[in-house]
N, C-alpha and C positions, 0 to 999 in steps of 0.2 A: 629500617625504612626502605621503601622501594625507590628505585632510581626514577626521577621524573621523566627521563626519556623512555623508560620501559612503560610507564603509565600512559604516556602520549601514544606510543605504538599500540598498546592494548586498547586504548580508546578508539584509535583508528580502525583496528581489526573488528571491534564490536560494531562500529558504525557501518563498516563494509558488509557485515553479515545482515544487519537490519536493512540496508539498502537492497541486498539481494532478495531478502524475504519480501520486501515491499514490491519490488519489480515482479517477482513471481506471482504474488497475490493479485496485482493489477492486471497482469497478462491473463490470469485465470478468470478474473472478473470480465474482462473484455470478451474472452472466448464464450463465456456463459451468456452474456448479454446478446452477443451476435447470434449464437446458436439457439438459445432457448427463451430469450427475453427475460424480463424481471421476475416472471413467475417461476423460473427454473433455477434461481440462484442457489438454494440449499444453504447449508451451514457455512461451508468454506466461502461461497460467493458473498454471503451476508457479512462474514468477517472481512473480506476484501473491501466491500463497500464501506464498512465502518472505518477501516484503515484509511481509505481515501477521504472519507468525511473528516477524519481527524487531521490528516496531513495536508489536505488541499481543499478545504471547505469552500472558499470563495470560487475557485475554479469549478468545483462540482455544482454549486448553485447556479453559476452562469451557464453551464452545460445544460442543466435541467430546464432553465428558463428558455434557452434557445430551442429546446425540443418539446415544448408543451403543445 
């Protein structure tokens, strides 16, 4: 059986990696939106937008409403 402390550390490491991926994808999305607008998102930009929609849907909807 694996040590519970090891499992906790492993979980923290996985969470850190996902946090880095999310930050990278959101930075990429912001750059695309500022440089090219929504029409220039492409596959990676769409993935970043989907990630944002899953992790921060209320904030995303509020942002969209403010900029209609």
